[in-house]
C-alpha positions as a Markdown table, in Angstrom:
| # | Residue | x | y | z |
|---|---|---|---|---|
| 1 | Met | -40.5 | 38.8 | -40.2 |
| 2 | Leu | -43.0 | 36.1 | -40.0 |
| 3 | Asn | -41.7 | 33.0 | -41.3 |
| 4 | Arg | -43.8 | 30.8 | -43.6 |
| 5 | Arg | -45.5 | 29.0 | -40.5 |
| 6 | Glu | -46.2 | 31.8 | -37.7 |
| 7 | Val | -49.2 | 33.7 | -39.5 |
| 8 | Met | -51.1 | 36.6 | -37.8 |
| 9 | Ile | -54.9 | 36.0 | -38.8 |
| 10 | Gly | -55.8 | 39.5 | -39.5 |
| 11 | Ala | -59.2 | 41.3 | -39.3 |
| 12 | Gly | -61.0 | 38.3 | -37.8 |
| 13 | Ala | -60.2 | 35.8 | -40.4 |
| 14 | Val | -58.8 | 32.2 | -39.3 |
| 15 | Ala | -55.5 | 32.6 | -41.9 |
| 16 | Gly | -55.1 | 35.9 | -42.7 |
| 17 | Ile | -51.3 | 37.5 | -42.5 |
| 18 | Ala | -50.4 | 40.5 | -40.8 |
| 19 | Ala | -48.0 | 42.9 | -43.2 |
| 20 | Ala | -44.2 | 42.1 | -42.7 |
| 21 | Ser | -41.7 | 44.4 | -43.0 |
| 22 | Ser | -38.2 | 44.0 | -44.7 |
| 23 | Ala | -35.2 | 45.2 | -42.4 |
| 24 | Gly | -35.1 | 48.4 | -44.0 |
| 25 | Gly | -38.5 | 49.1 | -43.1 |
| 26 | Val | -40.3 | 48.4 | -46.4 |
| 27 | Glu | -43.7 | 46.8 | -46.2 |
| 28 | Val | -44.4 | 43.8 | -48.5 |
| 29 | Glu | -47.4 | 42.0 | -49.6 |
| 30 | Pro | -49.0 | 39.6 | -47.1 |
| 31 | Arg | -48.5 | 36.0 | -48.6 |
| 32 | Lys | -51.4 | 34.3 | -49.8 |
| 33 | Leu | -52.5 | 30.9 | -48.4 |
| 34 | Lys | -54.0 | 27.9 | -49.5 |
| 35 | Ile | -57.0 | 26.8 | -46.8 |
| 36 | Ile | -58.9 | 23.8 | -47.4 |
| 37 | Val | -62.3 | 23.1 | -45.5 |
| 38 | Ala | -63.1 | 19.7 | -45.4 |
| 39 | Gly | -66.4 | 18.1 | -44.6 |
| 40 | Gly | -68.5 | 15.4 | -45.3 |
| 41 | His | -71.2 | 16.4 | -47.2 |
| 42 | Pro | -72.6 | 19.4 | -49.0 |
| 43 | Gly | -73.0 | 22.2 | -46.8 |
| 44 | Asp | -71.3 | 20.9 | -43.9 |
| 45 | Pro | -68.3 | 23.3 | -44.7 |
| 46 | Glu | -70.4 | 25.9 | -44.9 |
| 47 | Tyr | -72.3 | 25.2 | -41.9 |
| 48 | Gly | -69.4 | 25.0 | -39.7 |
| 49 | Cys | -67.2 | 27.4 | -40.6 |
| 50 | Gly | -68.5 | 29.7 | -43.5 |
| 51 | Gly | -68.0 | 32.9 | -41.8 |
| 52 | Thr | -64.4 | 32.1 | -41.6 |
| 53 | Val | -64.3 | 31.1 | -45.1 |
| 54 | Ala | -65.8 | 34.4 | -46.1 |
| 55 | Arg | -63.5 | 36.4 | -44.1 |
| 56 | Cys | -60.4 | 34.1 | -45.7 |
| 57 | Ala | -61.5 | 34.9 | -49.2 |
| 58 | Glu | -62.4 | 38.7 | -48.8 |
| 59 | Leu | -58.7 | 39.0 | -47.5 |
| 60 | Gly | -57.2 | 37.1 | -50.9 |
| 61 | His | -56.8 | 33.6 | -49.7 |
| 62 | Asp | -57.3 | 30.7 | -51.8 |
| 63 | Val | -60.2 | 28.7 | -50.4 |
| 64 | Val | -61.6 | 25.2 | -51.2 |
| 65 | Leu | -64.3 | 23.3 | -50.2 |
| 66 | Leu | -63.7 | 19.9 | -50.1 |
| 67 | Tyr | -66.6 | 17.5 | -49.6 |
| 68 | Leu | -66.3 | 13.3 | -49.3 |
| 69 | Asn | -69.6 | 13.1 | -51.3 |
| 70 | Asp | -71.9 | 14.6 | -53.4 |
| 71 | Gly | -74.9 | 14.4 | -50.9 |
| 72 | Val | -76.7 | 11.8 | -52.7 |
| 73 | Pro | -77.1 | 7.9 | -51.2 |
| 74 | Glu | -76.6 | 4.8 | -52.8 |
| 75 | Gly | -79.8 | 4.3 | -55.3 |
| 76 | Lys | -81.0 | 7.7 | -55.5 |
| 77 | Pro | -80.9 | 9.6 | -58.9 |
| 78 | Arg | -77.4 | 11.7 | -59.2 |
| 79 | Asp | -79.2 | 14.5 | -60.6 |
| 80 | Gly | -76.8 | 17.0 | -59.8 |
| 81 | Val | -78.8 | 19.4 | -57.4 |
| 82 | Arg | -76.7 | 18.8 | -54.7 |
| 83 | Ile | -73.4 | 19.5 | -56.6 |
| 84 | Gly | -75.1 | 22.6 | -58.2 |
| 85 | Glu | -76.1 | 23.8 | -54.4 |
| 86 | Ala | -72.4 | 23.4 | -53.6 |
| 87 | His | -71.1 | 25.4 | -56.7 |
| 88 | Lys | -73.7 | 28.0 | -55.8 |
| 89 | Ala | -72.8 | 28.2 | -52.2 |
| 90 | Cys | -69.0 | 28.3 | -53.1 |
| 91 | Ala | -69.6 | 31.1 | -55.4 |
| 92 | Ile | -71.4 | 32.9 | -52.6 |
| 93 | Leu | -68.4 | 32.4 | -50.2 |
| 94 | Gln | -65.7 | 33.1 | -53.1 |
| 95 | Ala | -64.0 | 29.2 | -52.8 |
| 96 | Arg | -63.5 | 26.7 | -55.3 |
| 97 | Pro | -65.7 | 23.2 | -54.5 |
| 98 | Val | -63.8 | 20.0 | -54.9 |
| 99 | Phe | -65.5 | 16.4 | -54.1 |
| 100 | Ala | -63.6 | 13.3 | -52.9 |
| 101 | Gly | -65.7 | 11.1 | -55.1 |
| 102 | Gln | -67.6 | 9.1 | -52.0 |
| 103 | Ile | -71.1 | 7.8 | -51.6 |
| 104 | Asp | -73.1 | 9.6 | -48.9 |
| 105 | Gly | -73.9 | 7.4 | -46.0 |
| 106 | Ala | -71.3 | 5.0 | -47.3 |
| 107 | Ala | -68.0 | 6.6 | -46.5 |
| 108 | Val | -65.1 | 3.9 | -46.6 |
| 109 | Val | -62.1 | 4.5 | -44.7 |
| 110 | Asp | -59.4 | 1.9 | -45.6 |
| 111 | Gln | -55.8 | 2.1 | -47.0 |
| 112 | Thr | -57.2 | 2.4 | -50.6 |
| 113 | His | -59.3 | 5.6 | -49.8 |
| 114 | Tyr | -56.5 | 6.9 | -47.8 |
| 115 | Gln | -54.0 | 6.6 | -50.5 |
| 116 | Ala | -56.6 | 8.2 | -52.9 |
| 117 | Phe | -57.7 | 11.1 | -50.6 |
| 118 | Arg | -53.6 | 11.9 | -50.2 |
| 119 | Lys | -53.8 | 12.1 | -53.6 |
| 120 | Leu | -56.3 | 15.1 | -53.3 |
| 121 | Ile | -54.4 | 16.9 | -50.7 |
| 122 | Glu | -51.3 | 16.8 | -51.8 |
| 123 | Pro | -51.5 | 18.7 | -55.0 |
| 124 | Glu | -52.9 | 21.3 | -53.3 |
| 125 | Arg | -50.4 | 22.1 | -51.3 |
| 126 | Pro | -52.6 | 23.5 | -48.0 |
| 127 | Asp | -51.1 | 25.5 | -45.2 |
| 128 | Val | -54.4 | 25.2 | -43.0 |
| 129 | Val | -56.9 | 22.6 | -43.4 |
| 130 | Cys | -59.9 | 22.5 | -41.1 |
| 131 | Thr | -62.4 | 19.5 | -41.3 |
| 132 | His | -64.9 | 17.9 | -38.7 |
| 133 | Trp | -64.3 | 17.0 | -35.0 |
| 134 | Pro | -63.8 | 13.3 | -34.8 |
| 135 | Ile | -66.3 | 12.6 | -31.9 |
| 136 | Asp | -69.4 | 13.2 | -34.1 |
| 137 | Asn | -72.7 | 11.4 | -34.6 |
| 138 | His | -72.5 | 11.2 | -38.4 |
| 139 | Ala | -70.3 | 8.6 | -39.8 |
| 140 | Asp | -69.6 | 10.4 | -43.0 |
| 141 | His | -68.3 | 13.6 | -40.6 |
| 142 | Arg | -65.9 | 11.1 | -38.9 |
| 143 | Ala | -64.5 | 9.2 | -42.1 |
| 144 | Met | -63.7 | 12.7 | -43.3 |
| 145 | Ser | -62.0 | 13.5 | -39.9 |
| 146 | Met | -59.7 | 10.1 | -40.5 |
| 147 | Leu | -58.9 | 10.7 | -43.8 |
| 148 | Val | -57.7 | 14.4 | -43.3 |
| 149 | Tyr | -55.7 | 13.5 | -40.3 |
| 150 | Asp | -53.8 | 10.4 | -42.2 |
| 151 | Ala | -53.1 | 12.9 | -45.1 |
| 152 | Trp | -51.8 | 15.2 | -42.2 |
| 153 | Leu | -49.6 | 12.7 | -40.8 |
| 154 | His | -48.3 | 11.7 | -44.2 |
| 155 | Ser | -47.4 | 15.4 | -45.2 |
| 156 | Gly | -45.1 | 15.5 | -42.3 |
| 157 | Lys | -47.6 | 17.6 | -40.2 |
| 158 | Arg | -46.9 | 20.5 | -42.8 |
| 159 | Phe | -50.0 | 22.2 | -42.3 |
| 160 | Ala | -52.2 | 23.5 | -39.7 |
| 161 | Leu | -54.7 | 21.2 | -38.7 |
| 162 | Tyr | -57.8 | 22.6 | -37.1 |
| 163 | Tyr | -61.6 | 21.1 | -36.4 |
| 164 | Tyr | -64.7 | 22.7 | -36.7 |
| 165 | Glu | -68.3 | 21.9 | -35.2 |
| 166 | Val | -71.7 | 21.4 | -36.8 |
| 167 | Ser | -74.7 | 21.3 | -35.2 |
| 168 | Asn | -72.9 | 21.0 | -31.8 |
| 169 | Gly | -75.2 | 18.8 | -29.6 |
| 170 | Glu | -76.9 | 17.0 | -32.6 |
| 171 | Asp | -73.8 | 16.1 | -34.6 |
| 172 | Thr | -70.8 | 17.3 | -33.1 |
| 173 | Leu | -70.3 | 16.2 | -29.4 |
| 174 | Gln | -67.6 | 17.1 | -26.5 |
| 175 | Phe | -66.5 | 20.3 | -28.6 |
| 176 | Ala | -64.0 | 22.7 | -26.5 |
| 177 | Pro | -62.9 | 25.5 | -28.6 |
| 178 | Thr | -59.2 | 26.4 | -28.5 |
| 179 | His | -59.5 | 29.2 | -31.1 |
| 180 | Tyr | -62.4 | 31.7 | -32.2 |
| 181 | Thr | -62.9 | 33.5 | -35.1 |
| 182 | Asp | -65.5 | 36.7 | -35.0 |
| 183 | Ile | -67.6 | 36.5 | -38.0 |
| 184 | Thr | -70.0 | 38.8 | -37.1 |
| 185 | Pro | -69.3 | 41.2 | -40.2 |
| 186 | Met | -69.7 | 37.8 | -42.5 |
| 187 | Glu | -72.7 | 36.1 | -40.4 |
| 188 | Ser | -75.1 | 37.6 | -43.5 |
| 189 | Lys | -72.9 | 35.9 | -46.5 |
| 190 | Lys | -72.9 | 32.5 | -44.3 |
| 191 | Lys | -76.2 | 32.4 | -44.0 |
| 192 | Leu | -76.6 | 33.1 | -47.6 |
| 193 | Ala | -74.3 | 30.3 | -48.5 |
| 194 | Cys | -75.8 | 27.9 | -46.2 |
| 195 | Phe | -79.6 | 28.8 | -47.8 |
| 196 | Ala | -77.9 | 28.0 | -51.1 |
| 197 | His | -78.4 | 24.3 | -49.8 |
| 198 | Ala | -82.1 | 24.5 | -50.7 |
| 199 | Ser | -83.0 | 20.9 | -51.0 |
| 200 | Gln | -81.7 | 20.8 | -47.5 |
| 201 | Ser | -84.0 | 22.5 | -45.4 |
| 202 | Pro | -81.8 | 25.3 | -44.5 |
| 203 | Ser | -84.7 | 27.0 | -42.5 |
| 204 | Lys | -84.6 | 24.5 | -39.9 |
| 205 | Phe | -80.9 | 23.7 | -39.9 |
| 206 | Tyr | -79.6 | 27.1 | -39.8 |
| 207 | Ala | -81.9 | 28.0 | -36.7 |
| 208 | Leu | -79.5 | 25.5 | -34.7 |
| 209 | Gln | -76.2 | 26.6 | -36.3 |
| 210 | Glu | -77.3 | 30.1 | -35.7 |
| 211 | Gln | -77.7 | 29.3 | -31.9 |
| 212 | Val | -74.1 | 27.4 | -31.9 |
| 213 | Thr | -72.7 | 30.9 | -33.6 |
| 214 | Arg | -74.5 | 33.3 | -31.0 |
| 215 | Met | -72.9 | 30.8 | -28.0 |
| 216 | Arg | -69.7 | 31.2 | -29.7 |
| 217 | Gly | -69.8 | 34.8 | -29.6 |
| 218 | Ile | -70.7 | 34.9 | -25.9 |
| 219 | Glu | -67.9 | 33.2 | -25.1 |
| 220 | Arg | -65.7 | 35.3 | -27.6 |
| 221 | Gly | -67.1 | 38.6 | -26.5 |
| 222 | Cys | -68.8 | 39.2 | -30.1 |
| 223 | Arg | -72.3 | 38.4 | -31.8 |
| 224 | Tyr | -71.3 | 35.7 | -34.1 |
| 225 | Ala | -68.5 | 33.0 | -34.1 |
| 226 | Glu | -67.1 | 30.3 | -34.6 |
| 227 | Gly | -65.3 | 27.7 | -32.7 |
| 228 | Phe | -61.7 | 25.9 | -33.5 |
| 229 | Val | -59.5 | 23.1 | -32.0 |
| 230 | Arg | -56.1 | 23.2 | -33.2 |
| 231 | Gln | -54.3 | 19.8 | -33.1 |
| 232 | Ile | -51.5 | 20.8 | -30.5 |
| 233 | Gln | -48.7 | 19.5 | -32.7 |
| 234 | Ser | -49.7 | 21.9 | -35.6 |
| 235 | Pro | -47.7 | 24.7 | -36.9 |
| 236 | Glu | -48.5 | 27.6 | -34.6 |
| 237 | Ile | -51.3 | 29.8 | -35.9 |
| 238 | His | -52.8 | 32.9 | -34.1 |
| 239 | Leu | -56.7 | 33.5 | -34.2 |
| 240 | Pro | -58.3 | 37.0 | -34.5 |
| 241 | Thr | -58.4 | 38.8 | -31.0 |
| 242 | Ser | -61.1 | 41.3 | -32.0 |
């Protein structure tokens, strides 16, 4: 029987559980996971691994998209447009939006913000957290990566920690996946979620991200894939093979 951490990701999802059986051969219900995908801004989780989010949600897992900020820089009107877009995207992906309350372009990583971020993560009791690769040109992305890493350390490395890429070569650099998810069945839903961020020129930015998923698909042997790097000390999670 699978234990709490030895999770087989089924049918192309980053956190699907294979059905376990008791000693008597009675099939039991697969355990539902709590998965957090953390990004700097509304749209980052969707672009980086929206296909994986959609697959996980379809399998019945509880998925949270955690945004470091609401996408509004200091001094700009807080009109709620980007928050509304995030809610729309999450509805498409069947995920729940959460905001960490920082300011776009002015991310702070210090002891106070580490503690505040831990208080966001800990009550969720995640099994898996995916976040930005730490070598990234955007300071908000790097900040989110460090905040998640700190929360992971303070949890006793309890949850599986994965990194994802956004706009490889433009934002994310030197990213070499250790795991892949075939998102071919969910690519259209991922695109809808990304285009829900209508204020952010999705026609321009989705084109680059689609190139990335096609490239990862070539590496993986499918049409579209999303790549991840697993933190080596994380609980072991097996990504899909088809």
